[in-house]
N, C-alpha and C positions, 0 to 999 in steps of 0.2 A: 504493499500499500504506500510505503514512502516514494516509490519510484512513480505513482500513478500522477500526483500533480505537478513534479518537473516534467513528465512525458505529455502531459496534457498542453501546458504552456509550451515548450517546444514544438509540438505539431502545430499549433497555432500561430505560433511565430513563422514557422515554414507556410503555412497556408496564406497567411497574410503576404509573407515574400514572393510565393510563386504567383498569387494573383498580380502584386505589383510588377513583378518581372515578365509575366506573360502580356501585360498591357504597354510596357516599355517597347517589346519585342515587337508589338503589334502597330506602334506608332513608328518605328523605325523599320518596318517590313523586312524584319528578320524571319528565321526559323523560330515558331512558336510552340509553346509548350502544348501538349496533346491535351483535348477535354479529358480523357481517361486519365491522365496522371492528376489532374485536377481533383477529379472526383475521389480518388484514391486517397490524394493528400487529406480530403475532407473525411473520408470514410474511416481513415485510420486516427481521428481524432482532431482534425484541423477544421472540422467545419465552421467554429467559432471565427476563425483568423481568416477563412476564404470568405465567409458572408461578410466579415469588416472588410476586408480587401475589396470585394466585389462593389461596396459602397464607397469606401475611400478611393479607388482608383476610378470608379464608376467604368468597371470592366465586367463584360458578359450579362449586363442588367437588362439586353433584350432579350436574350434566351431564357425562355419559360421554365426551362427544366433546373437551370442555376437560381434563377428569380426566386422558384419556389422550393427547389430541393435543397439547396444550402442552408436556408434557415430553419427549414424542418428538420434536417440532420444536424444543425447545431443544436436547437431544443432537446432534441432526443438525447445526443451527448450530454448536454449539460443535466438533464435529467438522470442519466446513468451515473454521471460523476457523482453526484449528490446522495443518490441511493446507496453509492459504493462507500461513500464517506461517513453516511449516518449509520 
């Protein structure tokens, strides 16, 4: 359990970073990060970070799957985290 909180924060920092990096690459017309990779980061604990990154960087906000999926996944991850901690 002692590794759960740091892992959660690290994955969310990664999620935030990956959304920012993909937005930067999109603006510069460079090789993009796969959508599958964005989803995997979110599924493995980074949904809060990817959701925040989506809003901060205004990235993938027109894609319904991201617009709805990331926040729902973030809520589920937070619920699971709090249940595990209590």
